[in-house]
Steps between C-alpha positions, in 0.01 A plus 500: 500500500637175376875442485490393136276606222469326165437730206378359174720646226456475120672161472551356843507551870715743690538506876562828674550535874321767695837649603586552131158667437538716810851599382373602163218704652742667735729593220220639293356697797854644570531616133149650511574688816844609377346650182235667710762668719713588193205670337350687797806579706606804291157655540481451872856617550430824304176545694678466832796717406317782320378687813866518624615667171220759509281318247738576217436172308331580164146367448612323183751295703223392741277408208777288352560328832134421539487352153812296580308368801199419277741310278511236775148399396635416154786300647300265719325299225836471318672369809226237553517418125870426521487283811181300489448236231121551499542871433757422231263267319210749529724780358606277212138415423386864518792623281449216254130581473564873467772459230331232301146631537348186650214531738435137606383511860610142555865595475490680825439184696814426697598162622608458869270761650 
């Protein structure tokens, strides 16, 4: 990888070092993994502890914990949407098209890809 990358922005040039890009990627990955653990840890803890308490955890609690784990799948696109400019721009275009009723396929072309 090159030490410096030049990204063409909407009005000029912006230089970004690979260390900065790697730092951003590491931060995003840490957040994604943290949310994953937060969402799934209650389910796995209850599953591991339940045999020791004679399987007295109600089924509804297990169902709720599984759905809380599934909620992680909803969080991932939102996390990426908040931390990556390309995703932010795509979300803005999709929301604008949905709210305003436009269906121009040319609006989904993103610069810098």
